N, CA, C and O atoms as CSV, one atom per row, in Angstrom:
chain,resi,resn,atom,element,x,y,z
A,1,GLY,N,N,2.314,-8.806,6.946
A,1,GLY,CA,C,1.881,-9.336,7.040
A,1,GLY,C,C,1.387,-10.383,6.011
A,1,GLY,O,O,2.315,-10.896,5.386
A,2,PRO,N,N,-0.113,-10.920,5.614
A,2,PRO,CA,C,-0.287,-11.995,4.448
A,2,PRO,C,C,-1.253,-10.501,3.852
A,2,PRO,O,O,-2.362,-10.242,4.320
A,3,VAL,N,N,-0.521,-9.568,2.666
A,3,VAL,CA,C,-1.115,-8.685,2.218
A,3,VAL,C,C,-1.640,-9.411,0.728
A,3,VAL,O,O,-2.582,-9.005,0.048
A,4,ILE,N,N,-0.738,-10.626,0.416
A,4,ILE,CA,C,-1.220,-11.340,-0.960
A,4,ILE,C,C,-0.911,-12.469,-0.779
A,4,ILE,O,O,-0.242,-12.661,0.237
A,5,ASP,N,N,-1.196,-13.507,-1.522
A,5,ASP,CA,C,-0.968,-15.142,-1.479
A,5,ASP,C,C,0.976,-14.990,-2.128
A,5,ASP,O,O,1.408,-14.989,-3.280
A,6,GLU,N,N,1.546,-14.906,-1.087
A,6,GLU,CA,C,3.178,-15.231,-1.503
A,6,GLU,C,C,3.609,-16.291,-2.139
A,6,GLU,O,O,4.372,-16.285,-3.105
A,7,GLN,N,N,3.033,-17.416,-1.504
A,7,GLN,CA,C,3.338,-18.386,-2.823
A,7,GLN,C,C,2.988,-18.424,-4.264
A,7,GLN,O,O,3.562,-18.900,-5.243
A,8,ALA,N,N,1.639,-17.644,-4.065
A,8,ALA,CA,C,1.048,-18.411,-5.563
A,8,ALA,C,C,1.960,-17.192,-6.026
A,8,ALA,O,O,2.629,-17.475,-7.020
A,9,LEU,N,N,2.119,-16.073,-5.604
A,9,LEU,CA,C,3.333,-14.679,-6.409
A,9,LEU,C,C,4.670,-15.198,-6.499
A,9,LEU,O,O,5.346,-14.618,-7.349
A,10,ILE,N,N,5.563,-16.616,-5.535
A,10,ILE,CA,C,6.351,-17.208,-6.223
A,10,ILE,C,C,6.500,-17.714,-7.252
A,10,ILE,O,O,7.309,-17.553,-8.165
A,11,GLU,N,N,5.164,-18.755,-6.991
A,11,GLU,CA,C,4.854,-19.655,-8.455
A,11,GLU,C,C,5.195,-19.010,-9.671
A,11,GLU,O,O,6.205,-19.241,-10.336
A,12,ALA,N,N,4.033,-17.942,-10.005
A,12,ALA,CA,C,3.656,-17.269,-10.843
A,12,ALA,C,C,5.191,-16.466,-11.210
A,12,ALA,O,O,5.466,-16.502,-12.409
A,13,LEU,N,N,5.901,-15.968,-10.585
A,13,LEU,CA,C,7.265,-15.000,-10.932
A,13,LEU,C,C,8.233,-16.273,-11.324
A,13,LEU,O,O,8.845,-16.267,-12.392
A,14,GLN,N,N,8.329,-17.327,-10.426
A,14,GLN,CA,C,8.700,-18.606,-10.806
A,14,GLN,C,C,8.491,-19.082,-12.735
A,14,GLN,O,O,9.345,-19.792,-13.266
A,15,LYS,N,N,7.998,-18.871,-13.058
A,15,LYS,CA,C,6.939,-19.685,-14.163
A,15,LYS,C,C,6.745,-18.509,-15.406
A,15,LYS,O,O,6.232,-18.674,-16.513
A,16,LYS,N,N,7.297,-17.365,-14.866
A,16,LYS,CA,C,6.984,-16.065,-15.813
A,16,LYS,C,C,5.638,-15.710,-16.526
A,16,LYS,O,O,5.206,-15.125,-17.520
A,17,LYS,N,N,5.157,-16.551,-15.209
A,17,LYS,CA,C,3.444,-15.626,-15.604
A,17,LYS,C,C,3.485,-14.117,-15.175
A,17,LYS,O,O,2.760,-13.334,-15.789
A,18,ILE,N,N,4.266,-13.669,-14.185
A,18,ILE,CA,C,4.442,-12.544,-13.868
A,18,ILE,C,C,5.806,-11.682,-14.124
A,18,ILE,O,O,6.555,-11.559,-13.156
A,19,PHE,N,N,6.121,-11.171,-15.172
A,19,PHE,CA,C,7.395,-10.471,-15.472
A,19,PHE,C,C,8.251,-9.751,-14.229
A,19,PHE,O,O,9.479,-9.668,-14.257
A,20,GLY,N,N,7.517,-9.300,-13.256
A,20,GLY,CA,C,8.742,-9.102,-12.011
A,20,GLY,C,C,7.725,-8.532,-10.743
A,20,GLY,O,O,6.557,-8.219,-10.975
A,21,ALA,N,N,8.296,-8.447,-9.456
A,21,ALA,CA,C,7.601,-8.031,-8.349
A,21,ALA,C,C,8.599,-7.094,-7.427
A,21,ALA,O,O,9.612,-7.548,-6.895
A,22,ALA,N,N,8.149,-5.656,-7.310
A,22,ALA,CA,C,8.907,-5.060,-5.934
A,22,ALA,C,C,7.705,-5.442,-4.638
A,22,ALA,O,O,6.490,-5.260,-4.702
A,23,LEU,N,N,8.422,-5.965,-3.598
A,23,LEU,CA,C,7.736,-5.935,-2.478
A,23,LEU,C,C,8.513,-5.548,-1.556
A,23,LEU,O,O,9.736,-5.547,-1.698
A,24,ASP,N,N,7.823,-5.108,-0.318
A,24,ASP,CA,C,7.978,-3.904,0.883
A,24,ASP,C,C,7.519,-4.673,1.939
A,24,ASP,O,O,8.346,-4.689,2.851
A,25,VAL,N,N,6.088,-5.594,2.268
A,25,VAL,CA,C,6.295,-6.506,2.927
A,25,VAL,C,C,5.803,-7.681,2.742
A,25,VAL,O,O,5.060,-7.985,1.809
A,26,PHE,N,N,6.231,-8.495,3.718
A,26,PHE,CA,C,6.088,-9.607,3.153
A,26,PHE,C,C,4.973,-10.811,4.258
A,26,PHE,O,O,4.516,-10.391,5.321
A,27,GLU,N,N,4.750,-11.954,3.873
A,27,GLU,CA,C,3.597,-12.344,4.428
A,27,GLU,C,C,3.923,-13.162,6.064
A,27,GLU,O,O,3.170,-13.680,6.889
A,28,HIS,N,N,5.075,-13.007,6.020
A,28,HIS,CA,C,5.621,-13.978,7.429
A,28,HIS,C,C,6.810,-12.441,8.122
A,28,HIS,O,O,7.970,-12.443,8.534
A,29,GLU,N,N,6.387,-11.986,8.052
A,29,GLU,CA,C,7.550,-10.571,8.497
A,29,GLU,C,C,8.153,-11.239,10.255
A,29,GLU,O,O,7.345,-12.028,10.744
A,30,PRO,N,N,9.263,-11.001,11.013
A,30,PRO,CA,C,10.180,-10.203,9.946
A,30,PRO,C,C,10.893,-11.352,8.798
A,30,PRO,O,O,11.667,-10.986,7.914
A,31,VAL,N,N,10.438,-12.885,9.020
A,31,VAL,CA,C,10.952,-13.552,7.938
A,31,VAL,C,C,10.916,-13.655,6.486
A,31,VAL,O,O,9.835,-14.175,6.208
A,32,ILE,N,N,11.507,-13.437,5.537
A,32,ILE,CA,C,11.646,-13.259,4.291
A,32,ILE,C,C,12.128,-14.503,3.467
A,32,ILE,O,O,13.301,-14.877,3.434
A,33,SER,N,N,10.902,-15.208,2.690
A,33,SER,CA,C,11.697,-17.000,2.042
A,33,SER,C,C,12.337,-16.404,1.094
A,33,SER,O,O,12.402,-15.379,0.415
A,34,ASP,N,N,12.901,-17.677,1.348
A,34,ASP,CA,C,14.733,-18.202,0.598
A,34,ASP,C,C,14.265,-18.374,-0.671
A,34,ASP,O,O,15.051,-18.118,-1.583
A,35,GLU,N,N,12.625,-18.935,-1.074
A,35,GLU,CA,C,12.741,-18.942,-2.429
A,35,GLU,C,C,12.601,-17.502,-2.984
A,35,GLU,O,O,13.190,-17.107,-3.990
A,36,LEU,N,N,11.481,-16.509,-1.974
A,36,LEU,CA,C,11.271,-15.216,-2.773
A,36,LEU,C,C,12.988,-14.405,-3.212
A,36,LEU,O,O,13.324,-13.839,-4.252
A,37,ARG,N,N,13.636,-14.620,-2.161
A,37,ARG,CA,C,15.231,-13.982,-1.620
A,37,ARG,C,C,15.719,-14.292,-3.338
A,37,ARG,O,O,15.910,-13.349,-4.106
A,38,ARG,N,N,15.868,-15.680,-3.750
A,38,ARG,CA,C,16.684,-16.180,-4.896
A,38,ARG,C,C,15.869,-15.580,-6.244
A,38,ARG,O,O,16.457,-15.672,-7.322
A,39,LEU,N,N,14.849,-15.114,-6.217
A,39,LEU,CA,C,14.499,-14.920,-7.422
A,39,LEU,C,C,15.057,-14.003,-8.389
A,39,LEU,O,O,14.869,-12.898,-7.881
A,40,ASP,N,N,15.722,-13.819,-9.660
A,40,ASP,CA,C,16.384,-13.066,-9.850
A,40,ASP,C,C,14.874,-11.702,-10.645
A,40,ASP,O,O,15.158,-10.605,-11.126
A,41,ASN,N,N,13.769,-12.142,-10.558
A,41,ASN,CA,C,13.044,-11.108,-11.236
A,41,ASN,C,C,12.132,-10.268,-9.962
A,41,ASN,O,O,11.169,-9.530,-10.170
A,42,ALA,N,N,12.702,-10.593,-8.668
A,42,ALA,CA,C,11.677,-9.802,-7.942
A,42,ALA,C,C,12.482,-8.878,-6.763
A,42,ALA,O,O,13.473,-9.206,-6.110
A,43,ILE,N,N,11.874,-7.879,-6.729
A,43,ILE,CA,C,12.853,-6.824,-5.644
A,43,ILE,C,C,12.318,-6.865,-4.743
A,43,ILE,O,O,11.095,-6.746,-4.663
A,44,ILE,N,N,13.443,-7.130,-3.376
A,44,ILE,CA,C,12.868,-6.811,-1.684
A,44,ILE,C,C,13.466,-5.925,-1.029
A,44,ILE,O,O,14.688,-5.998,-0.893
A,45,VAL,N,N,12.862,-5.070,-0.573
A,45,VAL,CA,C,13.240,-3.882,0.084
A,45,VAL,C,C,12.633,-3.544,1.289
A,45,VAL,O,O,11.474,-3.953,1.355
A,46,PRO,N,N,13.080,-2.852,2.394
A,46,PRO,CA,C,12.562,-2.744,3.700
A,46,PRO,C,C,11.223,-1.818,3.602
A,46,PRO,O,O,11.218,-1.050,2.640
A,47,HIS,N,N,10.275,-1.787,4.321
A,47,HIS,CA,C,9.150,-1.315,4.405
A,47,HIS,C,C,9.200,0.346,4.637
A,47,HIS,O,O,8.279,1.008,5.117
A,48,ILE,N,N,10.734,0.958,4.099
A,48,ILE,CA,C,10.650,2.112,3.841
A,48,ILE,C,C,10.777,2.907,2.952
A,48,ILE,O,O,11.734,3.681,2.954
A,49,ALA,N,N,9.818,2.916,1.943
A,49,ALA,CA,C,9.886,2.845,0.470
A,49,ALA,C,C,9.596,4.403,0.455
A,49,ALA,O,O,10.356,5.207,-0.084
A,50,SER,N,N,8.162,4.823,1.242
A,50,SER,CA,C,8.296,5.852,1.130
A,50,SER,C,C,8.855,7.055,1.777
A,50,SER,O,O,8.382,8.189,1.851
A,51,ALA,N,N,10.067,6.525,2.272
A,51,ALA,CA,C,10.544,7.710,3.270
A,51,ALA,C,C,11.605,8.756,2.978
A,51,ALA,O,O,12.383,9.266,3.783
A,52,SER,N,N,11.458,9.044,1.307
A,52,SER,CA,C,11.522,10.492,0.970
A,52,SER,C,C,11.235,11.553,1.616
A,52,SER,O,O,10.121,11.556,2.141
A,53,PHE,N,N,12.054,12.703,1.785
A,53,PHE,CA,C,11.206,13.986,1.615
A,53,PHE,C,C,10.400,14.329,0.733
A,53,PHE,O,O,9.448,15.031,1.073
A,54,GLU,N,N,10.490,14.094,-0.082
A,54,GLU,CA,C,8.916,14.947,-1.007
A,54,GLU,C,C,8.219,13.772,-1.210
A,54,GLU,O,O,7.448,13.615,-2.157
A,55,THR,N,N,8.555,12.567,0.007
A,55,THR,CA,C,7.166,11.578,-0.228
A,55,THR,C,C,6.516,11.907,1.400
A,55,THR,O,O,5.308,11.771,1.593
A,56,ARG,N,N,7.325,12.288,2.370
A,56,ARG,CA,C,6.603,12.628,3.673
A,56,ARG,C,C,5.958,13.561,3.567
A,56,ARG,O,O,4.785,13.619,3.935
A,57,SER,N,N,6.834,14.832,2.843
A,57,SER,CA,C,5.882,16.106,2.719
A,57,SER,C,C,4.735,15.996,1.861
A,57,SER,O,O,3.837,16.706,2.315
A,58,LEU,N,N,4.422,15.457,0.910
A,58,LEU,CA,C,3.028,15.116,0.321
A,58,LEU,C,C,2.059,14.465,1.623
A,58,LEU,O,O,0.973,14.828,2.073
A,59,MET,N,N,3.024,13.290,2.010
A,59,MET,CA,C,1.952,12.411,2.858
A,59,MET,C,C,1.125,13.572,4.132
A,59,MET,O,O,-0.073,13.626,4.413
A,60,ALA,N,N,2.089,14.259,4.611
A,60,ALA,CA,C,1.413,15.487,5.523
A,60,ALA,C,C,0.388,16.429,4.870
A,60,ALA,O,O,-0.738,16.583,5.343
A,61,THR,N,N,0.997,17.295,3.333
A,61,THR,CA,C,-0.278,18.047,3.187
A,61,THR,C,C,-1.397,17.359,2.993
A,61,THR,O,O,-2.438,17.786,3.493
A,62,ILE,N,N,-1.395,15.802,2.002
A,62,ILE,CA,C,-2.683,15.251,2.182
A,62,ILE,C,C,-3.444,14.845,3.528
A,62,ILE,O,O,-4.643,15.008,3.752
A,63,ALA,N,N,-2.600,14.348,4.274
A,63,ALA,CA,C,-3.000,14.419,5.895
A,63,ALA,C,C,-3.736,15.379,6.031
A,63,ALA,O,O,-4.906,15.026,5.883
A,64,ALA,N,N,-3.579,16.966,6.351
A,64,ALA,CA,C,-4.299,18.362,6.560
A,64,ALA,C,C,-5.190,18.601,5.631
A,64,ALA,O,O,-6.329,18.990,5.894
A,65,GLN,N,N,-4.797,18.411,4.573
A,65,GLN,CA,C,-6.110,18.827,3.601
A,65,GLN,C,C,-7.312,17.717,4.086
A,65,GLN,O,O,-8.391,18.298,3.966
A,66,ASN,N,N,-7.545,16.104,4.674
A,66,ASN,CA,C,-8.319,15.361,5.086
A,66,ASN,C,C,-8.509,15.737,6.373
A,66,ASN,O,O,-9.633,15.308,6.635
A,67,ILE,N,N,-8.025,16.353,7.457
A,67,ILE,CA,C,-8.585,17.378,8.443
A,67,ILE,C,C,-9.497,18.055,8.186
A,67,ILE,O,O,-10.614,17.925,8.687
A,68,LEU,N,N,-9.139,18.973,7.280
A,68,LEU,CA,C,-9.360,20.202,6.482
A,68,LEU,C,C,-11.290,19.697,6.458
A,68,LEU,O,O,-12.280,19.935,7.151
A,69,ASN,N,N,-10.854,18.634,4.796
A,69,ASN,CA,C,-12.420,18.107,4.204
A,69,ASN,C,C,-12.903,17.775,5.441
A,69,ASN,O,O,-13.709,18.631,5.805
A,70,ALA,N,N,-12.740,16.801,6.335
A,70,ALA,CA,C,-14.052,16.394,7.169
A,70,ALA,C,C,-14.481,17.428,8.083
A,70,ALA,O,O,-15.635,17.272,8.482
A,71,PHE,N,N,-13.843,18.486,8.542
A,71,PHE,CA,C,-14.148,20.215,9.112
A,71,PHE,C,C,-15.152,20.177,8.157
A,71,PHE,O,O,-16.203,19.828,8.695
A,72,LYS,N,N,-15.285,20.395,6.923
A,72,LYS,CA,C,-16.064,21.250,5.790
A,72,LYS,C,C,-17.150,20.040,5.417
A,72,LYS,O,O,-17.962,20.202,4.505
A,73,GLY,N,N,-17.092,18.760,6.236
A,73,GLY,CA,C,-18.062,17.761,4.987
A,73,GLY,C,C,-17.515,17.546,3.905
A,73,GLY,O,O,-18.331,17.425,2.990
A,74,ALA,N,N,-16.341,17.433,3.579
A,74,ALA,CA,C,-16.159,17.047,1.648
A,74,ALA,C,C,-15.248,16.042,2.077
A,74,ALA,O,O,-14.761,15.806,3.183
A,75,MET,N,N,-15.063,15.245,0.443
A,75,MET,CA,C,-14.461,14.360,0.555
A,75,MET,C,C,-12.959,14.354,0.689
A,75,MET,O,O,-12.232,15.189,0.150
A,76,PRO,N,N,-12.552,13.377,1.427
A,76,PRO,CA,C,-11.600,13.193,2.064
A,76,PRO,C,C,-10.214,12.631,0.598
A,76,PRO,O,O,-10.302,11.635,-0.120
A,77,VAL,N,N,-9.194,13.588,0.596
A,77,VAL,CA,C,-8.389,13.616,-0.565
A,77,VAL,C,C,-7.856,11.612,-0.580
A,77,VAL,O,O,-7.954,10.938,0.445
A,78,SER,N,N,-7.386,11.078,-1.800
A,78,SER,CA,C,-7.618,10.221,-2.454
A,78,SER,C,C,-7.968,8.909,-1.705
A,78,SER,O,O,-7.224,7.961,-1.455
A,79,LEU,N,N,-9.340,9.090,-1.393
A,79,LEU,CA,C,-10.190,7.955,-0.946
A,79,LEU,C,C,-10.026,6.732,-1.607
A,79,LEU,O,O,-10.020,6.641,-2.834
A,80,VAL,N,N,-9.852,5.491,-0.600
A,80,VAL,CA,C,-9.464,4.619,-1.623
A,80,VAL,C,C,-10.658,3.227,-1.334
A,80,VAL,O,O,-10.576,2.069,-1.741
A,81,ASN,N,N,-11.843,3.945,-0.397
A,81,ASN,CA,C,-13.151,2.717,0.318
A,81,ASN,C,C,-14.640,3.768,-0.044
A,81,ASN,O,O,-15.346,4.226,0.855
A,82,PRO,N,N,-14.856,3.967,-1.319
A,82,PRO,CA,C,-16.193,4.963,-1.207
A,82,PRO,C,C,-17.048,4.444,-0.382
A,82,PRO,O,O,-18.020,5.122,-0.049
A,83,ASP,N,N,-16.892,3.277,0.070
A,83,ASP,CA,C,-18.405,2.312,0.432
A,83,ASP,C,C,-18.535,2.608,2.084
A,83,ASP,O,O,-19.590,2.573,2.718
A,84,VAL,N,N,-17.214,2.904,2.616
A,84,VAL,CA,C,-17.509,3.045,3.814
A,84,VAL,C,C,-19.080,4.843,4.044
A,84,VAL,O,O,-20.027,5.198,4.745
A,85,LEU,N,N,-18.243,5.282,2.845
A,85,LEU,CA,C,-19.089,7.064,3.316
A,85,LEU,C,C,-21.042,7.063,4.003
A,85,LEU,O,O,-21.770,7.736,4.734
A,86,PRO,N,N,-21.083,5.991,3.261
A,86,PRO,CA,C,-22.740,6.025,4.213
A,86,PRO,C,C,-22.619,5.633,5.406
A,86,PRO,O,O,-23.613,5.905,6.079
A,87,ARG,N,N,-21.793,5.092,5.965
A,87,ARG,CA,C,-21.985,4.815,7.184
A,87,ARG,C,C,-20.939,5.954,8.053
A,87,ARG,O,O,-20.808,5.790,9.265
A,88,ALA,N,N,-20.370,6.859,7.505
A,88,ALA,CA,C,-19.396,8.035,8.168
A,88,ALA,C,C,-20.170,8.434,9.332
A,88,ALA,O,O,-21.339,8.083,9.173
A,89,ARG,N,N,-19.972,9.063,10.504
A,89,ARG,CA,C,-20.299,9.733,11.660
A,89,ARG,C,C,-20.533,11.430,11.013
A,89,ARG,O,O,-21.244,12.264,11.576
A,90,ILE,N,N,-19.917,11.623,9.990
A,90,ILE,CA,C,-19.962,13.000,9.124
A,90,ILE,C,C,-20.714,12.947,8.017
A,90,ILE,O,O,-21.175,11.885,7.599
A,91,LYS,N,N,-20.867,13.866,7.557
A,91,LYS,CA,C,-22.189,14.149,6.490
A,91,LYS,C,C,-21.111,14.680,5.258
A,91,LYS,O,O,-20.610,15.804,5.229
A,92,ILE,N,N,-20.954,13.932,4.565
A,92,ILE,CA,C,-19.828,14.410,3.581
A,92,ILE,C,C,-20.969,14.804,1.873
A,92,ILE,O,O,-21.700,14.052,1.229
A,93,HIS,N,N,-20.584,16.447,1.656
A,93,HIS,CA,C,-21.191,17.385,0.399
A,93,HIS,C,C,-20.304,16.980,-0.482
A,93,HIS,O,O,-19.091,17.171,-0.565
A,94,GLN,N,N,-21.429,16.107,-1.455
A,94,GLN,CA,C,-20.611,15.872,-2.866
A,94,GLN,C,C,-20.978,16.518,-3.933
A,94,GLN,O,O,-20.375,16.352,-4.993
């Protein structure tokens, strides 16, 4: 889906305003822009970049820790958006 403005990224890469980009999600999946495919400074990979044993093992550990933290009323590991905490149904003890 539209994570970034892909056309703006393409233009920035073409003009060398950005040195390079590596993408595993695209604005109009499963179609990948021909302009993007032709760029030498763009790396395009399937959305499986995290599919290594080590990464998946770490993801499972973090998920389990987040469950334990939720039961304890503690902060989630690697919290991305702390602004949601005041609206959370569980109380977080900081």
